[in-house]
N, C-alpha and C positions, 0 to 999 in steps of 0.2 A: 375771019371777021370777029372782032372782040365782042364780048358779051355786053349787053346794055346794062348800065349801072342801075341799081335799085334806087328809087327816089329817096333823097335825104331829107332830113328835117331842116328847120330854119337855119340860116347862116349867121344871123346876128340876133342875140337875145336882148330885149329891153332891160335896162338897168333899173329895176324897181326894187324897192326895199319893203320887207315885211316887218311891221312894228314888233319889237321884242317885248315879251311880257316881263313884268317885274320879277316874277319867280326865276325866269331864265337869266336876267341881268344879275340877280343876287347870286345864283349858282355859278355864273361865269366869274364873278368877282371872288367868290370863296374858293372855287376849285380850279380856276384858270381856264384858258380857251379849250374848246373840245378837241379831242384827238380823232383823226380819221381812221377808218378801218384798216387801211394798209400800213398804219403805224403799229399795229398790234404785234407784228413779229419783232419789232425793235424793242418791245417791252420785256423780252427774255433777259434773264440775268446770268452772269458768269458765276463760276463756282464760288469765288470769294464773296461776292455780293449776295448770292442766293443762300449760302450758308449763314451769313449774318442775318438775313431776313427770316429764315425758317428755324434757326436753332435757339433763339432766346427762350422759348417755352421750355425746351428740354434742358438746356444748360442752367437756366435760372432755378429749376426745381431743386438744385443742389443747395439753394439758400434756405429751404425750409424742410427738406426731406428728413434730415437728421433730427431736427427739432420735433417733428411729428412722431418719430420713433420714441424719443425721450418723453414726450407728453404722455404716451401710453404706458411707459415703463415706470416712471418715477413714483406714481402713487402706490405702486405695489412692490416693486423691487428696490426702492430707495436708492442708495448709492450703488447698488449692484447694476442699476440701469446703465451706468457709464462703462461697465464691462460688457454687458449684453449688447450694447449698441454696435459693437464691432462685428460679432458673428452675424447679426441680423443684416448689417450693411453688406457683409460678404455674400449672403444669399441674394440680396438685391442685385449686387454686381454680377453674380452668376447668371441671373435671369437677363440682365442687360446684355451680356455676351451672347446668350442664346437668341435673343430677339434681334440683336444687331445682325447676326448671320442670316436670320430669316428675312429681315427687311432689305438687306443687300441683294438677296435673290429677288425680292419683290420688284425693286427698282430696275433690276437688270431685265426682267421679263416684261413687266408692265410699265412702259415708259410714258403712259398717259396718266395724268394726275388722277388721284382717286384712292390710292392706297388699298386698304383692306376691302373697301367697297367694290372696287374693280376686280380684285382677286376673288371675292365671294361671288360676284355676279357671273364671272367667266367660268367658275368651277362648280357652283351650286345653283345657278339660276337667279333671275332678278328678284324673286320673292324672298328667298333665303337671304339675299344680299341686303334686304331692308333691315335685318338685324344689325349688320355692320353699319348701315347708313344711320340708323337711330343712335347706335353707340357713339359714332363719331360726332354726330350733330350735338348730342348731349355733352360730349367731351369738350367740344369747341366752346360751347356756351359757358360751361363751368370753368373752363380754362381762363377765359377773360375775367370772370369774377375772382377766381383764386389768385391769379397773377397780380391783378390790380390791388386786391386787398393785401397781399404780401408786400407789394411795393410800398403801400401806405404804412405798413408796420415798420419797414426800414426807415421811412422818413420820420415817423413818430419816435423811433428809437434814437434818432439823432436830435430831434426837437420835441421833447415830451409835451410841450405846451400845446402842440397840435392834436394831441390825443384826448382833449377835453370835449365832452358833449358830442354833437353830431358832426364835428369837423372831419373825422376820418371818412365818414360816408360821403360827405360833400367832395372831399378830395378824390374818392373813388369815382364818383359820378363825373367830375370834371375830366379825369384822365380817360375814361371810356369814351367820352364825347370827343376828346382830342385825338384819340386813336381812330375813331370813326372818320373824322375830318381828314386826317392824314392819308387814310386808305382810299377815301373817295377821290383824292387827287390823282391816284394812279399807282400802278405796281412799282414803277421805277422810282417815283417820288418817295413811296414808302420804303423802298430798299435803301435809298440814300440816307433817309432819316433814321432807320432802325438797324442798320448793319453794324455801325461802329460800336454801340453799347455791348454787343455780344463779345467782341474781341477785347474791349476795355475791361469788362467784368472778368473774363477768363484770365487776363494778365494780372489784374489787381488781386483777385481771389487766389490765384496760383501763387503769387508772390507772398501773400499772407500765410498760406499753408507751408511754403518752404521755410520762411523765416520762423514760423512757429515750431516746426520740427527741429530746426537748428537750435533754437533756444531750449527746447526740451532736452536735446542731446547734451547741451552745455549745462543743463540743470538749473536754469534761471527763468523758466516759464512759470508764471504765477498760476495758482489753482484756487478756485472758489470753494467755499464751504456752504453747500446749498441748505444745510440744516439751520443756518442763521439768517436766511433770506426771508423777507416778507413778500407775500403775494405769490408764493409758489406752492404747488401741490406735490408733496413728497411723503412717502410712507416711512415706516419706522423699522423695516426689516434690516438686519445686520449683514445679510449676504444676498448675492444675486439669485440664489435658488429659492430662498424664502419668499413667498408671495408671488413668484414669477410662474404662475400656472400656465397651462397650455393656451387657455383663452387669452391671457394677457400677452403671451408671446405672439399669438396669431394677430391680435389687434395691433401690436407694435409693428409686425411685419407688413400688415395691410397699410398702416400709415406710411411706412417706409417705401411701399410701392409707388407712392405719389412722386418719388424721385424719378420715375421712368416716364412720367407723362411728357408728351411732346416728342417721344422717340419716333412716332409715326409721321411727324410733320413733313419730312423730306419726301416720303413716298406719296403723301397726299398732295404735295406741291411739286412733283417731279416735272410737270409741264412748264414750270417757270424757268427751268435750266436751259441754257443754250445747247445746241447739238454738240456732241452726242449726249442726249439727256441721261440715258442709263448709266453711262460711264462716269459722267460728272456727278450724278447723284450718288453713286457707290462711293466715290472718294469723299464726298461731303458727309455721307453717312458714317464712314469710319472715323473721320476727324471729330465729328460731333460726339459719337459714342465714347471715344477715348477721352475727350475733354470732360464729358459728364462723369465718367468713371473716376478720373483723377480727382475732380472736385468733390464728389460725394464721399470718396474714401478719405480725402484730406479733411473735410469738415467733421466727419465722424471721429477721425483720429484726434483732432484738436479738442473735440468735446470730451473724448476719453481722457485726454491730458489735463484739461482746464476745468472740467466739471461745469461748463457753461450750462445754465439751467433755464428751461422755458418758463415764462411767467404766465399766470392765469389771464392777465389782460392782453397777452400777446406781444408785449414790448417791455424792455428791450429784447430783441430777438437773440437766439443762440449765436448766430453768425456775427452779430454786432458785438456781443460779449467777447467772442473769440478775438475779433479785431482789436478791441480795447486791451485785452490781456496781452496779445502778441505785440502790439505797437507801443503800449505804455501810455503814460499821461504827460509826457514832455511835449515841447513845441512840435518837434518832428512827429511824435506819436499822434498828437491831436490832428495834425494835417493829414497823416496817413489814414487815421480813423475816419476823418471826413471824406477822404477820397474813396475809401472802402464803402461807406454808407451811400455815397453818391452813385458809385458803380452798381451796388446792389439794388438800390431803388430804381435806377434806370433800366437795368436788365429785367427786373421783375415787371415793370410797367410795359416795356417793349415785348416781354414774353407774351403778353396778351395779344400782341400784334400777330403772332403766329396763327391764331384763330381767324383773324381778319384776312389772312391769306388763304388758309385751308378751307374754312367754312363756305365762302362763295364758290370756290371751285367744286367742292363736293356737292353743294346744293344744286349747282348747274347740271352736274352729271345725273343726279337723282331726278331732277326736273326733266332732263332730256329723255329719261326712261319713263316719264309720265307717272312718277310716284310723289312728286311735289308740284305745287302750282307752277305753271310755265313762265310766270313773270320772273322767277328766280334765275332763268337762263339768259336773260337779256342783259347785254352790256350797256352801261350808261355813258355819261358825259365824257369820262376819261378812260373808257375801255375797260372798266372794272364792273363786276356784277353788283351794281349799286343797290338793287333791291335786297339782295342777300346781306349786304353789309348793314343796311338799315335794320333788317330783321334781327340780326345778331346783336346789334347795339341795343335795341329795345328790350330783348329778352335778358341780356346781361345786366342792364340797368335795373330791371325788376328783381332779378336774383340778388344783386348787391344790396338793394334797399330792403328786401324782405329778410335777409339774414343779418342785416346791420353790418355787413362787411367783415364778419367774424370768420377767421380761417377754420376754427374748430367746427363751425356749422357747415362750411363749404367742402372741406376735404372728404367727408363721407359720401358726397355726391360725385366725387371726382373720378376715382380710379375704376369704378365699375364699367363706365363707358370706354375708358382707355383700354382696359385689359380684355373687354369683349371684342374690341377691334383687333387686338393682338391675337386672340383666339381664332377669329375668322381668317386672319392672314396666315397663321401657322397651318391650320388644317387645309385651307385653300391651296397653299403652295405644295403641301404634301400630295393632294389630289392631282395638282398640275404635273408634278414630276412622275407620279404613278401613271398618268395618261400619256405623257409625251416622252417619257424615258430620258435618255441622254447619259453622258458620262457621270459616274458617281451617283446613279439613281438611288440606290439603297441608302447611301449615306445622307443624301439630301432629304429623302423621305423621313428618315429617322430623326434628323435634326428639326425638321418642321413639325413633325408630330410631337416631339418633345416640347417645342416652343408653344404649340397650341394647347397641349395638355397642361403645361405649367401655368399658362395664362388663365385657362379655365378654372384651375384650382384656386388661383388668386381671386377670380371673380366670385367663386363660391365662398371663400373666406370673407371677402368684403361684405357679401350679402348677409352673412350670418352674424359676424362680430360687429358690424356697423349698422345693423338693421334698426336698432332702437335709437341710434344717434343721427338718423336722417337718411340712411341708405334706403329706407322703406319707400321714400318718394320715388327714387329711381327704379326700385324693384316693381312698383305699381305702374309708374309712368311708362316704363320700357315696353311692355306688351301692348299697352294702349296705343302708343305711337306707331308701333309696327303695324297693328291692325288698321290704324287711320291711314297710313301710307298705302297699304294694300287696297283699302276701300276706295281711296282717291284714284288709284290706278284703275280699278274696275270701272269707276265713273268715266274716266278718260277713254278707256277701251270701248265702253258702250257708245259714247258719243262718236268716236271714230268709226265704229261699225255702222252706225246710222248714216253718217256723212259719206261713207265709202260705198253705200248701197246703190251703185249706179251700174246697171248692166248695159250691154250693147243695145238692147231693144229700147230701153228708155232714152238713150242718147240719140238714137237714129229715128225715133218715132215721129219727131216733129210736133207741131202744134195741131191739136185736133179740135180746137174751139172755133165755133162759127160766130160767136158773139162775144164782144169784149166791152165790159162795163167798167168805167173809171169813176170812182167816187173820191171827191176831195173833201176831207173833213175840215171844216173851218169853224173858228171861234170868233174871229173878227175879220173885217175887210181891211187888210193892211198889205204891205209889200210881201210879207212872208206867204200869205194866202195867194196873192197874185202870182208869185213865182211857182207855187204848186199848181195853180190852174193853168199857167202857161206850159208847164211840163206835161200836164195831163193832155193838153191839146196836141203836143208833139207826139204822143203815143197813138194818135189817130184812132180813137176808140169808136165803137158803135154808139155808145152813150156816155156822155160826160155830165156829171151832176155835182153840185156842191151840197154838202150835207152838214146841217147843224143840229145837234141834239139839244133839246130845250131843257136846260137845267134851271134857268132863270127866265121867266116869261117876259119880264120887262126888257132884259138884255136881248132876247130873241126878237122881240118886236122892233127894237132899235136897229138891229142888224138887218132885218127884213126890209125896213124902209130905206136904209142906206144902200142895200143891194139893188133895190128897184130903181134907185136914182142913178147908180154908177156901173153896175155890172150885170145888165140884163142879158148879155151874150151867153152867160152860163146860168142855167136855172138853179135856184137855191131851194133845197128841200129841208123843211123843218120836221124833225122827228121827235115825237113825244117821249119823254123819259121821266115819268112821274115819280119813281122812287130814287132817281138820281144815281142809279147804278149804271154808269157809263159802259162798263165792260159787257154787262148782260145785254144792254140795248144794241151795242155794236154787233155782238155775235148773232142776235136775232135778225138784224137787218141783213148781214152778210149771208146768213143761211137762206134767206128768202131770195136774194139776188143770185146766188150761186146755183143756178139751174143746170141741168145737163147740157153739155156743149157750150157752156157760158163761163168765161173767165172773168173774175172780178179783181180789179186792182184798186187798192185803197191808198191814196196819197195823204200823208200826215205831215203838215208843215210843223217844223220844230224850230223855234227861235233859240239860238245858242247864245250864251252869255259867258264871257271870259272871267269876270270877277266873281269872287265868292259871294258878294252881296247879291249879284244877279241870279246866281243859282239858288240862293235862299228865297228870293222873291218869286221865283217861278218853278212850277213842278215839271215832272218828266212824264206827262200823260202819254205822249206819242210813243215812247218806248213800251209802256204797259200795253197799249192797244195793239202795237205791232206784234207782241208776243202772243196775244190772244188770237189775232187774225191768222197768224201762221199755222194754227191748228186746224183750220177749216180747209177741206179739199177744194181745189180750183180757186183759191183766194190767195192773194199776195199783198203784203203791206210794204210800202216804200216810204221811208222817212225823208222828207225834203228839208235839209238844214238851211237855216238862214242866219248868217253871222251878224247878229244885232250889234255886238260890241264894235265890229269893224265899221258899221254904218254910223254909230255914235262918234267914233274917233274921226271919221271922215267929215261928219257934220261940224264937229268942233274945229277942225282944221279950216274948213271953209269959212266959218264965222270969224276965226282969228285973222284970216286973210282978207276979211271984209268983202267976200265974193257974193254977188247977188244970187239968191236962190233961183234955180230953174223954174220956169212956170209950170204949175201943176197940170198934169195931163189926165183926162178921164181914164178911169180904169178900163172902160170898154176899149178905148183906143190902144191901151197897152196890151190887152189880150189879143186884139185883132192884128196888130203889127207884129207881135212876138219878136221883138228885137233880140239879138244874140247877147247883148250886154258885154261887159268887160271883165277880165279876170286879172287879179293881182297875183303876180308870180314872184316868189322869193328866190333870189339867187344867193346861195351861200358863197361868200367870198373865198373861203379856204378851199372850196370844191372846184373853183374855176380860177386857176393860177394865172398870173401875169405872164405873157410870153417872154422868155429869156432872150438875152443877146444871141443872135445867130438864128433865131427862129422867126418865121413870118407870122404876124398876127392873123388870125383866121379872117377877120374882116377885110384884110388887105390882099386876100388871095385873088389871083387872076387866072381865068380859065385857060388851060393849055400850058401854063408855066410849071416848070419843075420847082418844087418848094420843099421846105423843111419846117414842119409844124410840131409844136409841143403843147400838150394839154392833158387833162384828166379824163379818164374814161367815164362817161355818164351811163351808157346803156350798152348791153350786148344782146344779140339775138342771132338766130339762124334763119336766113332767107333762102330764096331759090331763084336761080337764073336758068331758065330752060329746065332741063332735068338735073342740073348740077346744084348741090347745096352751096350756100355762100354764108360765111361767117361775117356778120356786120356789127361794127361797134361805132358808137358816137363819142367823139372826144370834144372837149370844150376848153377854151381859155377865157380870159376875162373879156375878150372882144366878140366872141361868138362860138358857134359849134360847127362841126364838120363830120361827115360820115366816111368811115374807112371800111373797105370790103376786101375779103380774102376769098377768091373764087375756089370752088372745089373743096372747101374745108368746113367742118362743123365746129371745130374748136381751134383756138390758138393758145398754146400754153402760156400762162402768165398774164394774158389780157383778161381783166375782170373789172367790174365796176369799182371805181375809186383808185385804180392804178394810174400812175403817171406814165405817159407814153410819148415817145418822139417818133414821128413817121416822116419818111422821105419818098416823094413820088410826084406824079403829074396830076394836078387838080383839074377836074372837069365840073363845069357849072350845070346844074340841073334846075328844074323849076323850083324845087324845095330847098336848094342850097348846093354846097360844093361836095364833091365825092372824090376820094383817092382810092384807086383800085390796086390791089396787090403791091402795097408799098414795102420798102425796107423799113424795119421798125426796131426800136430799142426800148427795153423795159427800164424805167428809172425808179429810183427811190427818193422819198422826200428828204 
């Protein structure tokens, strides 16, 4: 005997439309149609595309790293700066090698995006990990500002007229907003737009370096005499030893450390890679580090050959001067110079995009751990973390405007966060290998300890030598943010502890109240109040009363007279509130009503308004009263929403259609009849696909026939037939919905809400719709 199928839901759904709000229509026009959840796995990127998306920040730092070294050296070491730039660059490259080895191990072990934050959390605990979280969050914000500002320097170097007045800052603001828009459109959209500039810049800059070295070997590469330039800061020492004190060298090294920013981007975005994530990320990491090392060495070597000098105004940049000297002033040279400046500007601008990929992922992980607001873990219209993208955009805009887009003001804020993250990753991986062992344990521990120690030294150098230049902001802000994140987590944990406080006795005790009083707070006799009164009747209380607090005697008198004429079925109680403190009067009244063995339910009609004007014209008193009432034992507040905007829209449509208004009914009759009313249901068209060729539309099913049906899974649940569990899912196409049952199973791999599913089996008609039991099925992709 076959089991009796579980009752299914309706077979055919009405085709009703939910009016789209203006904000949604604008968002759809700007960002494109929404993506469904099952499309998320298709947003993963291959090695080539992922490297292009994640590497711009790292590779583009070669455009200004050498310039920052020279900026620190020239006022003290004079022409000796062009000799000192090479050994300092060599130290930076040595650190690059060490960190690359460390991060290749990170992406091999931790294939979930998050980088040093995940490493610190797994090895030192969530609280210590907040140091890495704050470091990376600061890094991402400053990265946007630095990359965009450097990109504008490249543009102004080619077109000096754009450097007049506030134009550079306006360009910065426009580019940040453009990056925000591109990323809100989705991961793959951003990848397609931002991958090409990475390879374009690497090719053009690499070609410039090779041509420059060849010309130097041939003896025809021009050299600048910085002592005759206007607008540069250069000392008068004759050798590189004179004036080059330890503090100056440390400051130059700290500036050069900005060349390594972005190195952690692949580990923070490893979740963007296609499977196998770790292996693909390791390969991309090696390619990125080799490219960066070559470009940094090449730009520093050309600076040594050409004496390209940084200007006080920031433009023309050192790399643009090198391009002009290497390519010359002829027709071909001008074209190649223009190509180089274009490539530099684009890579620097898109380097800011690295933060738009890393910041949202990191913020979502920290929010999952309850150290940041939970809104940051929600995916938006195009499956990206839209809230985090908007936060990053807002803070970066403030930073750019506050510093006037000056690189000299931004760089001191830059590398402390970066190298703090490097420090946490190095020490975290050392602890991991010490705990888990494995082949080459000692060698791996030594390498990671070296990486962590070196990075810590760089952090200390930055904090000391850059303190007066703006690093004090980060030094002060850093512990404050760490404390704020830990404090926020404590608040979340306290709330969760209160909400989890449900023992078995409370759950099984049942209701111990012998009297149930329902109070409906009313301010006017309208449809919103009528709906609340109707709901109060459905609760079958011992006592049902309407309550109005007298804040205005004339208004209370009018309401009382209207109530006597129309709504005598429910008594109206007027409560004096002489000082107009509505909250206090509410608490006093509920306290009198909440006697032993008496439950009090307060119903609060709330009229909802969709437009901003409606929200400005009406307050949120119901929410305030509900919070107060929830503090009283044996008292419960329930807000009864009433969509005023929908009624306004419906009324306007009726008037446009010239439909006669229905005759008015007395409120008493409405309360006595208690009609069920109608419900408007929105059917998302993308969620209920059209039945393809070869599939039977659900509305055309015939009981007892073998059929082939294709639709999208709406719901899944576990039911029970006799003593046997039954996995039940509901699928829908554009013509209706159908219930599918799998007897003796609690789960079916791959069947989840939003998944496209094809089932084959015999349909049976039940009272609530059609059912197919134990079908053959096929999981489909969109």
